[in-house]
VOPAGU-2260 file (C-alpha; in pm, 1 decimal, decimal comma):
REM VOPAGU-2260
SITE   aa  ch    i         X         Y         Z
SITE  MET   A    0    9748,5    1373,3   -4059,7
SITE  ARG   A    1    9737,7    1727,0   -4203,0
SITE  VAL   A    2    9795,1    2016,6   -3962,4
SITE  LEU   A    3    9757,2    2387,2   -4038,9
SITE  VAL   A    4    9976,1    2625,0   -3836,4
SITE  SER   A    5    9844,5    2983,4   -3857,2
SITE  VAL   A    6   10106,3    3234,3   -3742,1
SITE  ASP   A    7   10026,3    3591,3   -3637,8
SITE  MET   A    8   10278,4    3833,2   -3486,8
SITE  GLU   A    9   10127,8    4042,6   -3205,5
SITE  GLY   A   10   10119,4    3746,1   -2966,5
SITE  VAL   A   11   10483,6    3644,4   -3011,6
SITE  ALA   A   12   10700,5    3653,2   -2696,7
SITE  GLY   A   13   10867,5    3993,0   -2652,1
SITE  VAL   A   14   10638,0    4179,8   -2893,2
SITE  VAL   A   15   10454,7    4470,9   -2728,8
SITE  ASP   A   16   10437,3    4778,7   -2954,3
SITE  PRO   A   17   10295,2    4860,6   -3298,9
SITE  ALA   A   18   10649,3    4934,6   -3418,2
SITE  ASP   A   19   10739,6    4576,3   -3328,6
SITE  VAL   A   20   10505,5    4441,3   -3598,4
SITE  ARG   A   21   10514,2    4716,1   -3862,1
SITE  PRO   A   22   10717,4    4648,1   -4178,7
SITE  GLY   A   23   10997,8    4896,5   -4225,9
SITE  GLU   A   24   11065,5    4939,6   -3855,2
SITE  PRO   A   25   11397,1    4810,3   -3713,7
SITE  GLU   A   26   11221,5    4613,6   -3438,7
SITE  TYR   A   27   10996,6    4444,7   -3697,0
SITE  GLU   A   28   11294,9    4289,4   -3873,5
SITE  ARG   A   29   11419,0    4139,3   -3547,1
SITE  ASN   A   30   11072,7    4014,6   -3453,9
SITE  ARG   A   31   11033,8    3835,6   -3787,1
SITE  HIS   A   32   11304,0    3599,3   -3657,6
SITE  LEU   A   33   11115,2    3548,3   -3329,5
SITE  MET   A   34   10791,2    3483,7   -3519,1
SITE  THR   A   35   10962,1    3229,0   -3742,9
SITE  ALA   A   36   11119,8    3058,4   -3441,2
SITE  GLU   A   37   10778,2    3012,3   -3276,1
SITE  ALA   A   38   10639,4    2875,0   -3602,2
SITE  ASN   A   39   10926,6    2626,3   -3615,8
SITE  ALA   A   40   10858,2    2521,4   -3257,4
SITE  ALA   A   41   10499,2    2440,2   -3352,0
SITE  ILE   A   42   10615,9    2244,9   -3658,9
SITE  ARG   A   43   10854,8    2040,6   -3444,8
SITE  GLY   A   44   10572,6    1969,8   -3200,1
SITE  VAL   A   45   10349,1    1839,6   -3477,5
SITE  LEU   A   46   10621,2    1615,3   -3617,8
SITE  THR   A   47   10711,9    1485,3   -3273,3
SITE  TYR   A   48   10353,0    1367,9   -3241,2
SITE  ASP   A   49   10336,1    1228,7   -3595,8
SITE  SER   A   50   10657,7    1214,5   -3797,0
SITE  THR   A   51   10459,5    1153,1   -4116,6
SITE  ALA   A   52   10226,6    1451,8   -4074,3
SITE  GLU   A   53   10188,3    1711,5   -4347,8
SITE  VAL   A   54   10237,5    2058,5   -4198,1
SITE  ILE   A   55   10103,3    2366,0   -4374,0
SITE  VAL   A   56   10207,9    2705,2   -4236,8
SITE  SER   A   57    9991,5    3008,5   -4312,3
SITE  ASP   A   58   10158,2    3348,0   -4264,6
SITE  ALA   A   59    9872,7    3536,5   -4094,2
SITE  HIS   A   60   10000,6    3886,4   -4012,1
SITE  ALA   A   61    9940,5    4208,9   -4207,9
SITE  GLN   A   62   10023,3    4143,9   -4576,1
SITE  PHE   A   63   10106,0    3777,8   -4498,5
SITE  ARG   A   64   10475,4    3825,2   -4588,7
SITE  ASN   A   65   10649,4    3815,0   -4250,9
SITE  LEU   A   66   10786,6    3466,7   -4189,3
SITE  LEU   A   67   11139,3    3414,3   -4319,4
SITE  PRO   A   68   11106,2    3132,9   -4577,6
SITE  GLU   A   69   11473,7    3034,4   -4563,2
SITE  LYS   A   70   11455,3    3004,7   -4182,1
SITE  LEU   A   71   11134,5    2801,4   -4171,8
SITE  ASP   A   72   11160,0    2429,5   -4098,7
SITE  ARG   A   73   11203,6    2271,3   -4441,9
SITE  ARG   A   74   10960,7    1990,9   -4358,9
SITE  ALA   A   75   10666,7    2235,9   -4374,8
SITE  ARG   A   76   10500,4    2416,5   -4665,9
SITE  LEU   A   77   10447,3    2792,2   -4645,6
SITE  LEU   A   78   10138,4    2979,1   -4768,4
SITE  ARG   A   79   10254,0    3337,8   -4814,6
SITE  GLY   A   80   10118,4    3658,5   -4969,3
SITE  LYS   A   81    9781,9    3826,7   -5012,2
SITE  PRO   A   82    9505,0    3770,4   -5104,5
SITE  LYS   A   83    9468,6    3408,9   -4989,5
SITE  LEU   A   84    9136,1    3225,6   -4973,3
SITE  GLY   A   85    9072,5    3168,8   -4604,1
SITE  GLY   A   86    9289,9    3462,3   -4500,2
SITE  MET   A   87    9467,4    3372,2   -4177,4
SITE  LEU   A   88    9350,0    3012,0   -4222,3
SITE  ALA   A   89    9449,6    2976,4   -4586,2
SITE  GLY   A   90    9461,5    2607,2   -4667,4
SITE  ILE   A   91    9173,9    2511,6   -4438,6
SITE  GLU   A   92    8947,1    2440,1   -4735,1
SITE  THR   A   93    9182,4    2168,6   -4866,1
SITE  GLY   A   94    9107,0    1932,3   -4578,6
SITE  VAL   A   95    9290,3    1964,9   -4247,1
SITE  ASP   A   96    9269,5    1753,3   -3931,9
SITE  ALA   A   97    9385,9    2012,0   -3678,7
SITE  CYS   A   98    9482,7    2379,9   -3648,1
SITE  VAL   A   99    9744,1    2546,8   -3430,7
SITE  PHE   A  100    9729,1    2924,9   -3377,5
SITE  VAL   A  101   10067,8    3081,5   -3298,4
SITE  GLY   A  102   10131,0    3443,6   -3195,5
SITE  TYR   A  103    9764,5    3538,7   -3164,4
SITE  HIS   A  104    9624,1    3844,1   -2981,6
SITE  GLY   A  105    9300,2    3946,6   -2811,9
SITE  GLN   A  106    8996,1    4094,1   -2981,3
SITE  ALA   A  107    8924,4    4462,7   -3040,9
SITE  GLY   A  108    8813,8    4653,6   -2732,3
SITE  LYS   A  109    9013,5    4445,2   -2485,9
SITE  ALA   A  110    9229,6    4719,5   -2333,6
SITE  CYS   A  111    9421,4    4475,3   -2113,2
SITE  SER   A  112    9529,6    4264,1   -2413,1
SITE  VAL   A  113    9859,1    4336,6   -2589,0
SITE  LEU   A  114    9799,6    4496,1   -2933,6
SITE  ALA   A  115    9436,0    4384,7   -2936,5
SITE  HIS   A  116    9233,4    4429,6   -3255,9
SITE  THR   A  117    9002,6    4239,1   -3487,9
SITE  VAL   A  118    9114,2    4193,8   -3850,9
SITE  SER   A  119    9192,5    4565,7   -3899,9
SITE  SER   A  120    9269,1    4805,9   -3615,6
SITE  ALA   A  121    9206,3    5094,8   -3855,6
SITE  VAL   A  122    8854,1    4983,9   -3947,2
SITE  ILE   A  123    8677,0    4737,8   -3715,1
SITE  ALA   A  124    8554,5    4796,2   -3359,5
SITE  ASP   A  125    8353,8    4475,7   -3314,0
SITE  VAL   A  126    8229,4    4169,8   -3504,3
SITE  ARG   A  127    7917,7    3977,9   -3403,3
SITE  CYS   A  128    7791,0    3651,2   -3548,3
SITE  ASN   A  129    7436,5    3567,1   -3440,4
SITE  GLU   A  130    7484,6    3832,0   -3170,1
SITE  ARG   A  131    7804,3    3675,8   -3034,7
SITE  SER   A  132    8104,5    3909,9   -3027,0
SITE  LEU   A  133    8416,0    3753,1   -3179,9
SITE  GLY   A  134    8778,8    3846,8   -3232,4
SITE  GLU   A  135    9022,8    3678,0   -3466,6
SITE  ILE   A  136    9050,1    3372,8   -3243,4
SITE  GLY   A  137    8673,9    3326,1   -3245,1
SITE  LEU   A  138    8637,9    3382,0   -3618,1
SITE  ASN   A  139    8913,8    3132,2   -3693,6
SITE  VAL   A  140    8800,9    2873,9   -3438,1
SITE  ALA   A  141    8456,1    2875,1   -3598,5
SITE  LEU   A  142    8597,1    2856,8   -3951,7
SITE  ALA   A  143    8817,7    2562,1   -3856,8
SITE  ALA   A  144    8522,0    2386,2   -3694,8
SITE  HIS   A  145    8307,6    2440,2   -4005,4
SITE  HIS   A  146    8570,1    2259,4   -4213,7
SITE  GLY   A  147    8605,5    1974,2   -3965,6
SITE  ALA   A  148    8947,5    2080,9   -3834,0
SITE  VAL   A  149    9005,2    2081,0   -3458,0
SITE  PRO   A  150    9162,7    2402,8   -3318,1
SITE  VAL   A  151    9394,8    2233,8   -3071,4
SITE  LEU   A  152    9620,9    2511,5   -2941,2
SITE  VAL   A  153    9673,0    2888,0   -2934,3
SITE  THR   A  154    9973,7    3086,2   -2812,3
SITE  GLY   A  155    9983,3    3450,2   -2701,3
SITE  ASP   A  156    9929,3    3651,8   -2384,6
SITE  ASP   A  157    9715,3    3553,8   -2083,9
SITE  THR   A  158    9406,1    3729,2   -2220,7
SITE  VAL   A  159    9429,1    3514,1   -2532,8
SITE  ALA   A  160    9416,2    3204,2   -2313,7
SITE  LEU   A  161    9097,9    3325,9   -2144,0
SITE  GLU   A  162    8936,7    3407,1   -2478,4
SITE  ALA   A  163    9019,9    3063,9   -2617,1
SITE  ALA   A  164    8884,3    2883,7   -2310,6
SITE  ASP   A  165    8543,7    3041,5   -2372,1
SITE  LEU   A  166    8545,5    2973,6   -2747,2
SITE  ALA   A  167    8680,3    2619,8   -2754,1
SITE  PRO   A  168    8672,3    2434,2   -2420,2
SITE  GLY   A  169    8954,7    2181,4   -2416,5
SITE  MET   A  170    9177,2    2384,2   -2648,7
SITE  ARG   A  171    9533,2    2401,9   -2513,7
SITE  THR   A  172    9713,0    2734,6   -2462,8
SITE  VAL   A  173   10071,0    2848,6   -2420,7
SITE  VAL   A  174   10096,2    3182,9   -2240,9
SITE  VAL   A  175   10421,6    3337,2   -2363,8
SITE  LYS   A  176   10362,7    3673,5   -2193,6
SITE  ARG   A  177   10135,8    3836,3   -1935,2
SITE  ALA   A  178    9964,0    4152,9   -2049,2
SITE  LEU   A  179   10047,8    4462,3   -1844,5
SITE  GLY   A  180    9853,1    4687,2   -2079,5
SITE  ALA   A  181    9784,0    4745,7   -2447,2
SITE  ARG   A  182   10154,4    4799,3   -2517,9
SITE  ALA   A  183   10334,8    4630,8   -2229,4
SITE  ALA   A  184   10391,8    4274,6   -2113,8
SITE  ASP   A  185   10583,6    4050,2   -1879,4
SITE  SER   A  186   10732,6    3807,9   -2133,9
SITE  LEU   A  187   10907,6    3474,4   -2134,1
SITE  HIS   A  188   11248,9    3452,1   -2297,4
SITE  PRO   A  189   11190,3    3367,6   -2666,6
SITE  GLY   A  190   11377,5    3040,0   -2632,2
SITE  GLU   A  191   11165,7    2933,8   -2335,0
SITE  ALA   A  192   10850,2    3027,9   -2525,6
SITE  CYS   A  193   10956,7    2804,9   -2814,7
SITE  ASP   A  194   11032,7    2511,7   -2584,5
SITE  ARG   A  195   10687,8    2536,0   -2427,9
SITE  ILE   A  196   10512,9    2564,6   -2764,9
SITE  GLU   A  197   10692,0    2258,9   -2902,7
SITE  ALA   A  198   10603,4    2047,7   -2598,1
SITE  GLU   A  199   10239,8    2160,1   -2579,9
SITE  VAL   A  200   10159,7    2106,6   -2949,2
SITE  SER   A  201   10225,4    1734,1   -2918,7
SITE  SER   A  202   10002,2    1707,5   -2610,8
SITE  ALA   A  203    9729,9    1914,5   -2777,4
SITE  LEU   A  204    9720,2    1689,1   -3082,7
SITE  ARG   A  205    9703,8    1379,4   -2865,6
SITE  ASP   A  206    9402,4    1518,5   -2675,2
SITE  ARG   A  207    9226,3    1684,2   -2970,0
SITE  GLU   A  208    8906,2    1482,7   -2934,8
SITE  SER   A  209    8830,5    1665,6   -2607,7
SITE  VAL   A  210    8807,7    2008,0   -2779,1
SITE  LYS   A  211    8455,2    2149,8   -2821,1
SITE  PRO   A  212    8492,7    2449,0   -3056,6
SITE  LEU   A  213    8235,6    2715,2   -3129,1
SITE  ARG   A  214    8048,0    2632,3   -3448,2
SITE  PHE   A  215    7782,1    2808,9   -3653,6
SITE  ASP   A  216    7555,5    2588,9   -3863,0
SITE  GLY   A  217    7328,1    2731,8   -4128,9
SITE  GLN   A  218    7255,1    3100,4   -4183,0
SITE  VAL   A  219    7464,5    3357,6   -3994,5
SITE  THR   A  220    7357,0    3713,9   -3918,8
SITE  LEU   A  221    7675,8    3917,4   -3926,0
SITE  GLU   A  222    7707,9    4261,7   -3767,5
SITE  VAL   A  223    8027,1    4465,0   -3792,0
SITE  ASP   A  224    8082,9    4791,6   -3605,7
SITE  VAL   A  225    8336,6    5014,9   -3779,7
SITE  LEU   A  226    8519,2    5313,9   -3636,9
SITE  THR   A  227    8368,2    5593,6   -3846,4
SITE  PRO   A  228    8076,2    5635,5   -4089,9
SITE  ALA   A  229    8323,9    5680,6   -4375,1
SITE  LYS   A  230    8459,1    5330,8   -4307,2
SITE  ALA   A  231    8112,3    5186,1   -4369,8
SITE  GLU   A  232    8022,0    5365,9   -4689,8
SITE  LEU   A  233    8179,0    5152,8   -4964,6
SITE  ALA   A  234    8051,3    4827,0   -4815,9
SITE  ALA   A  235    7702,8    4975,5   -4768,4
SITE  PHE   A  236    7692,6    5120,9   -5120,1
SITE  TYR   A  237    7841,1    4840,8   -5328,3
SITE  VAL   A  238    7801,3    4502,5   -5154,8
SITE  PRO   A  239    7467,8    4344,7   -5255,9
SITE  GLY   A  240    7259,3    4255,4   -4951,7
SITE  MET   A  241    7460,4    4473,1   -4713,2
SITE  GLN   A  242    7244,6    4667,0   -4465,9
SITE  ARG   A  243    7344,7    4970,2   -4261,6
SITE  PRO   A  244    7127,9    4999,0   -3949,4
SITE  SER   A  245    7339,9    5287,5   -3819,4
SITE  GLY   A  246    7618,7    5509,8   -3944,8
SITE  THR   A  247    7889,1    5280,0   -3811,7
SITE  THR   A  248    7716,4    4938,2   -3812,8
SITE  LEU   A  249    7692,6    4703,1   -4110,0
SITE  ARG   A  250    7468,8    4396,5   -4119,9
SITE  TYR   A  251    7480,8    4105,7   -4362,4
SITE  VAL   A  252    7283,9    3779,5   -4359,6
SITE  ALA   A  253    7522,3    3509,8   -4481,9
SITE  PRO   A  254    7409,8    3164,8   -4598,8
SITE  ASP   A  255    7689,6    3000,3   -4398,1
SITE  PHE   A  256    7982,4    3083,2   -4174,4
SITE  PRO   A  257    8260,1    3080,1   -4439,3
SITE  THR   A  258    8066,9    3347,6   -4628,5
SITE  ALA   A  259    8035,3    3557,5   -4312,0
SITE  HIS   A  260    8409,3    3514,2   -4252,0
SITE  ARG   A  261    8487,6    3642,5   -4603,2
SITE  VAL   A  262    8250,3    3938,1   -4565,5
SITE  VAL   A  263    8434,1    4049,9   -4250,5
SITE  SER   A  264    8757,6    4060,4   -4451,8
SITE  LEU   A  265    8580,6    4246,7   -4733,9
SITE  ILE   A  266    8451,8    4512,3   -4493,2
SITE  ALA   A  267    8805,5    4559,9   -4359,8
SITE  ILE   A  268    8944,9    4596,4   -4712,7
SITE  LEU   A  269    8677,7    4844,4   -4823,6
SITE  GLY   A  270    8709,6    5039,1   -4497,8
SITE  ASN   A  271    9080,7    5086,1   -4557,3
SITE  VAL   A  272    9012,8    5202,6   -4914,7
SITE  GLY   A  273    8749,5    5449,5   -4796,6
């Protein structure tokens, strides 16, 4: 068995503020340890289920250089740095049986979700694939499903659990904090969060055949709303096939879902440049 563990930071227990996840801030350095601990809990859960499993960990926050390599369980491999093909799900294209999402957050526009955004809080307001609005959980659930990997579990706040239930019925969740607002939460102790993650990963892998993830087959019409017209300009001007139906909306008809997934990342990159 090969399992990909994708680890973001905003959904980690105790994390509530942008300063908590921003490199260079004192709180960020402390929260790197908490993020790594939750990743290790997921690794232990995988190996409890199957001691011979190959575990690949993808650092999935910001510049993808947050997990502490020397503190990560030595039985796993770490995919670190940017750019990485697949982004948050780097490694998915190599053949993976199951995916675990750790430390995830809600999609952009969800005011009740802690540190909610989609791909880039500075650029993207909404992403729609064939008219369905998706956040990072949805985009990554669909990418995993395209590659034949089952998204078995996600951890984060209570809004993340609700989002996942709609996107992948049967997918397990570990609620490590309850959202009190965009920058406030009622959180478990980090140690308790890790214990729950470790226990639930094993159960999620055992029951993976019951998961019914969102999947897009064939052509995908992608629409991305950005925050300002300036954020749309480079993508509209220089990406072949990109349409701009309004000042802040970009549209692209992708031949398949992985291409749509990559175009979302490209729009975020060009929006930050612009």
